[in-house]
N, C-alpha and C positions, 0 to 999 in steps of 0.2 A: 879208241875205236873198236878195237878188237875185244876189249874188255865189257865193253856195253852188249856187243854182239852176243859174246859168250854167257853173259848174265841173262839175256832174253832166251838164248837156247836153253839155260837151264831152268829158266820158269816155264817154259813150254813143255820140257820133258817132265817136271814135277807135276804139271797139270794133266798131261797125258797119263802118267803113272797113277795119280789119283783117280782119274775117270776110270782106267781099267781095273783098278783095285775094286772101286765101288760097283762096277757092273759085275765082276766076278762075285762078289759078296751077296749081291742082290739076286744073281742067277742061281745061286745054291738052294737047296731045300729049306725049309724053314729051319733055322737054327736059334737057340736061345740068345747067343751072343752076337747076332747079326747087326743089331742097332749099335753095340759097342764098337764093334769093329769098323762100322761105317763112321761112327763119331771119331774113332782112331785116325782113320784115312783122312778125314776133314782137318782134324787137328793139325796133322803132319802136314798137308798142303798149306794150311793157313801160316803155320809156323816157316815154312819155307818161303813161302811168297812175301810175308811181312814179318821178318825176324825182330824186328824193333818192338812188335806188338805184345809179344811175350814179356819182354822186360817193363814195357809201360804198364801192362796189366798188373806185374808183381809190384811196381811202385805204387800203383793205385790201390791194390790191395793193403799194401803196407801202410799208405796213408789212411786209409780207412779204419784199420786195426789201430793205429796210434791214437786217431780220433775218440775212437770208442774206449779205448784204455784211458784216455784223459776224461771222459765225461762219467765213465764209471768211478774212477777216483774221487770225483767230486761229491759222490753220494748217490742216493736213490733217484732216478729220474722221475719227474714230475710233468704232468701233461696238463697245460691249461687251454680251455677251449678260447677261441677268439672271440666268441660272443657268448653271452649267458644262454645256457640251454633251455631255461624255462621262459625266456623272453617271447613275448607276442609278435608276430610278424609285423613289418612295418606297414605293409599294405594289407587292407582287408578285401577278401572277395565280396563282390557284389553280385547278387541274384538277378538275373533278367526277369522282368516282369512282363512278358508278353506271351 
């Protein structure tokens, strides 16, 4: 029970810390790196709240890279349209005669 309570307190502390950092950065005069700093604050908050997401994102990125490497090893990519590009549409538009 105490571990759950402690974890919730850590979550609230991290959320408050991120909020204060974002307010401080936003209140300062225009800076070139304000967006980067706000992005870093958000990433720190997200990683603290959901530590498993960082690992999941790395696994997903690695799976995508492995798939691309496998496809590139097969040779050049070819793209086939699902339907011929020069085919007429199946329905013809009718003009109203009124």
